[in-house]
C-alpha positions as CSV (number, residue, x, y, z in Angstrom):
1,M,15.9,6.2,27.5
2,A,16.5,6.6,23.7
3,A,13.7,9.2,23.3
4,I,15.1,11.3,25.7
5,M,18.5,10.9,23.9
6,E,16.7,11.7,20.5
7,T,15.3,14.9,21.9
8,T,17.9,16.5,23.5
9,K,19.2,19.4,21.4
10,K,23.1,19.3,21.4
11,T,24.5,22.6,21.6
12,N,28.3,22.3,22.0
13,Q,28.0,25.0,24.8
14,T,29.1,24.8,28.4
15,V,27.4,25.8,31.2
16,L,29.0,26.7,34.6
17,I,26.6,26.7,37.9
18,T,27.7,27.1,41.3
19,G,25.6,25.7,44.1
20,A,24.6,22.7,42.0
21,S,23.5,20.1,44.2
22,W,19.9,21.5,45.2
23,G,17.0,23.6,44.7
24,F,17.8,26.9,42.2
25,G,21.2,25.3,41.1
26,Y,20.0,21.7,40.5
27,E,16.7,22.6,38.5
28,L,18.7,25.1,36.3
29,A,21.2,22.1,35.8
30,K,18.4,20.0,34.4
31,K,16.9,22.5,32.3
32,F,20.4,23.2,30.5
33,A,20.8,19.4,30.3
34,E,17.6,18.9,28.6
35,D,18.5,21.4,25.9
36,G,21.8,19.6,25.6
37,Y,24.2,22.0,27.3
38,N,27.5,20.7,28.8
39,L,27.6,21.3,32.6
40,V,30.4,22.4,35.1
41,L,29.0,21.7,38.3
42,V,30.4,23.5,41.2
43,A,29.7,22.9,44.8
44,R,31.1,21.2,48.4
45,S,29.1,18.1,48.0
46,E,31.1,15.8,45.9
47,D,28.9,12.8,46.3
48,R,25.4,14.7,45.1
49,L,27.5,16.1,42.5
50,N,28.6,12.9,41.1
51,E,24.9,11.5,41.5
52,I,23.8,14.3,39.5
53,A,26.5,13.9,36.8
54,T,25.8,10.1,36.3
55,D,22.2,10.6,36.0
56,F,22.2,13.6,33.4
57,K,24.8,11.7,31.5
58,S,22.7,8.7,31.3
59,K,19.5,10.7,30.3
60,Y,20.9,13.3,28.1
61,G,24.3,12.2,26.6
62,I,26.1,15.4,27.6
63,K,29.5,16.0,29.1
64,I,29.5,17.1,32.8
65,F,32.8,18.5,34.7
66,V,32.1,17.9,38.4
67,L,34.1,20.7,40.9
68,V,34.4,20.2,44.2
69,K,34.9,23.4,45.7
70,D,34.5,25.5,49.2
71,L,33.5,29.2,47.8
72,F,33.8,30.6,51.2
73,S,37.7,30.3,50.2
74,P,38.7,33.8,48.8
75,S,40.8,31.8,46.2
76,A,37.8,29.8,45.2
77,P,37.0,31.8,42.1
78,D,40.4,32.3,40.6
79,E,41.1,28.6,41.3
80,I,37.8,27.6,39.4
81,H,38.7,30.0,36.2
82,Q,42.1,28.6,36.2
83,Q,40.9,24.8,36.2
84,M,38.7,25.9,33.3
85,L,41.8,26.8,31.3
86,D,43.7,24.1,32.4
87,N,41.2,21.8,31.0
88,T,40.5,23.9,27.8
89,I,36.6,24.2,29.0
90,Q,35.0,27.2,27.5
91,I,32.5,28.7,29.7
92,D,29.6,30.0,27.4
93,I,27.1,30.8,30.5
94,L,28.0,31.4,34.2
95,V,25.5,30.9,36.6
96,N,26.0,32.3,40.0
97,N,23.6,30.7,42.2
98,A,25.2,29.8,45.5
99,G,23.8,31.6,48.4
100,V,23.6,31.5,51.8
101,G,21.3,33.2,54.8
102,T,21.6,34.4,58.3
103,Y,19.1,35.1,60.7
104,G,18.5,37.0,64.0
105,Q,19.7,40.4,65.2
106,F,22.6,41.8,63.5
107,S,24.5,42.4,66.8
108,E,24.2,38.9,67.9
109,I,24.6,36.9,64.8
110,E,28.0,35.3,64.8
111,T,30.6,37.7,63.1
112,Q,32.0,34.8,60.7
113,K,28.7,33.9,59.6
114,D,28.0,37.1,58.3
115,L,31.2,37.7,56.8
116,N,30.7,34.4,55.0
117,L,27.4,35.7,53.7
118,V,29.0,38.7,52.6
119,Q,31.7,36.2,50.7
120,L,29.7,34.0,49.2
121,N,26.7,36.1,48.2
122,V,28.6,39.2,47.1
123,V,32.2,38.9,46.6
124,V,32.0,35.4,44.7
125,V,29.5,36.8,42.5
126,T,31.4,39.8,41.6
127,H,34.6,37.9,41.3
128,M,33.4,35.1,39.2
129,T,31.5,37.4,36.9
130,K,34.5,39.7,36.6
131,L,36.8,36.7,35.5
132,F,34.3,35.2,32.7
133,L,32.9,38.2,31.7
134,K,36.2,39.3,30.5
135,D,36.6,35.9,28.4
136,M,33.0,36.4,26.9
137,I,33.5,39.9,25.8
138,A,36.6,38.8,24.2
139,R,34.9,36.3,22.2
140,K,32.0,38.6,21.8
141,Q,29.5,35.9,23.1
142,G,28.2,34.8,26.7
143,K,25.5,35.2,29.3
144,I,25.6,35.2,33.0
145,L,22.6,34.4,35.2
146,N,23.2,35.9,38.6
147,V,20.5,34.6,41.3
148,A,19.5,37.5,43.5
149,S,16.1,37.5,45.4
150,M,12.8,39.3,46.0
151,A,14.6,40.4,49.3
152,A,16.6,42.7,46.8
153,Y,13.5,45.0,46.9
154,L,13.1,45.3,50.4
155,P,15.1,46.2,53.8
156,G,15.3,43.1,55.9
157,P,15.3,43.2,59.8
158,Y,16.6,40.1,61.4
159,M,18.1,39.1,57.9
160,A,20.0,42.4,57.2
161,T,22.8,41.3,55.8
162,Y,21.1,38.7,53.3
163,F,18.6,41.2,52.3
164,A,21.4,44.0,51.6
165,S,23.2,41.4,49.7
166,K,20.7,40.5,47.2
167,S,20.0,44.0,46.8
168,Y,23.7,44.6,45.5
169,V,23.2,41.0,43.2
170,K,20.5,42.7,41.3
171,S,21.7,46.5,41.1
172,F,25.1,45.1,40.2
173,T,23.8,42.9,37.4
174,E,21.7,45.2,35.9
175,S,24.1,47.8,35.9
176,V,26.8,45.6,34.3
177,N,24.3,44.2,31.7
178,E,23.9,47.8,30.6
179,E,27.6,48.6,30.4
180,V,28.0,45.3,28.0
181,K,25.1,46.3,25.5
182,G,26.3,45.8,22.3
183,S,29.3,43.6,23.2
184,G,27.5,40.2,22.1
185,V,27.1,39.5,25.9
186,S,24.2,39.6,28.5
187,L,23.4,39.6,32.2
188,M,20.1,38.7,34.2
189,A,19.3,38.9,37.7
190,L,16.8,36.4,38.9
191,C,14.7,37.6,42.0
192,P,12.6,34.6,43.0
193,G,9.9,35.1,46.0
194,V,9.1,32.4,48.5
195,A,10.0,28.8,47.4
196,A,10.5,25.6,48.7
197,T,14.4,25.4,49.0
198,K,17.1,24.3,51.5
199,F,17.7,27.9,51.9
200,Q,15.5,28.1,54.9
201,E,17.4,25.5,56.8
202,T,20.8,27.2,56.2
203,A,19.2,30.7,57.3
204,E,18.0,29.0,60.6
205,N,14.5,30.7,60.5
206,K,11.5,28.9,58.9
207,N,9.3,31.5,59.4
208,A,11.0,34.3,57.8
209,L,9.6,36.5,54.8
210,I,11.9,35.0,52.6
211,G,12.1,31.6,54.2
212,G,8.2,31.2,53.9
213,A,6.0,33.1,56.2
214,K,3.3,30.9,58.1
215,G,0.5,30.7,55.6
216,T,2.7,31.4,52.9
217,K,2.0,29.0,49.8
218,F,5.4,28.0,48.4
219,M,6.4,28.0,44.9
220,S,8.6,25.2,43.9
221,A,12.3,25.1,42.9
222,E,11.0,23.8,39.7
223,E,8.4,26.2,39.1
224,V,10.8,29.1,39.6
225,I,13.0,27.7,37.7
226,E,10.5,26.8,34.7
227,G,9.8,30.6,34.6
228,A,13.4,32.0,34.8
229,Y,14.9,29.9,32.4
230,A,12.1,31.1,29.7
231,D,13.0,34.7,30.8
232,F,16.7,33.9,30.2
233,K,15.9,32.3,27.0
234,K,14.2,35.5,25.6
235,G,17.5,37.7,27.0
236,K,15.7,39.6,29.8
237,S,17.5,41.1,32.0
238,L,15.5,40.7,35.3
239,S,13.3,37.6,36.0
240,T,10.5,37.7,38.8
241,P,9.1,34.3,38.3
242,G,5.2,34.0,39.6
243,A,2.4,36.1,39.9
244,S,2.7,37.6,43.4
245,T,6.5,37.9,43.1
246,K,6.0,40.0,39.9
247,V,3.4,42.1,41.7
248,M,5.5,42.6,44.6
249,S,8.1,43.9,42.4
250,Y,6.0,46.3,40.8
251,I,4.4,47.7,44.0
252,V,7.5,47.7,46.8
253,P,9.2,50.3,45.1
254,F,6.5,52.7,45.5
255,L,5.8,52.2,49.2
256,P,7.1,53.9,52.2
257,T,10.6,52.2,53.4
258,S,9.1,52.9,57.2
259,L,6.1,51.0,56.3
260,M,8.2,48.1,54.7
261,L,10.7,47.9,57.4
262,K,7.9,47.4,59.8
263,F,6.0,44.7,57.7
264,V,9.5,42.6,57.3
265,K,10.5,43.0,60.9
266,K,7.1,41.4,61.5
267,F,7.1,38.8,59.2
268,N,11.0,38.3,60.0
269,S,10.4,37.9,63.7
270,S,10.4,34.8,66.2
271,P,9.9,34.2,69.9
272,D,13.4,33.5,69.9
273,I,14.4,37.5,69.1
274,K,13.6,39.8,72.1
275,P,13.3,43.4,71.3
276,Y,15.7,45.9,72.9
């Protein structure tokens, strides 16, 4: 334990991560903790967040603020921002990681599920970025990492709302990053491909393209974040970890949309979906 503590680099900076309980959020929290950043961990699972906080405090000697919050609530971003002000916690790096997917024919998916997806994947990312970006610009220092997906490059039959939401996150992040150049603040969009996370369970489709088509080799969440974290430290505006993901990100924009629609529809289909 002492050896770990001795190698940890203290930064006195704080990172806020949404969806920090598992998957990409957890792996990012671990990377930042290893580099000595203090953490604000946001999620709905209080027990899991406290477990992570206890572990990371012991290993890395950092400060951790656990914030149990339901991000489906429209008031959540304002409440989070205000709690940081109330506790005099300066957020130097914001990671908008929390996200959810839905699966099936758009006309048949429960309306509230899709509205919740838009709230979490689009509205929360926009609102959190707006709130903390203003603070960062005023200080002339800060970074924001928004987790998008390889889905941002593709149309997404049977996961239409999810794919569209990630297209928004990628475009939004790159656009705002261009706007703030010279301000001391930067943004990066992370677009991972197929990865072994809890996302498939939430999206209710283990066979979908982004969930991992049958026979597809998963990258682990740890492998994805290893590449993403390196890109983030280099100040890149876009990260597509993994050789196959990089290849797809280069090729897909040049392919006919009609072809990609058929391709994704095939991979995202299942016996439960009946064609019209």
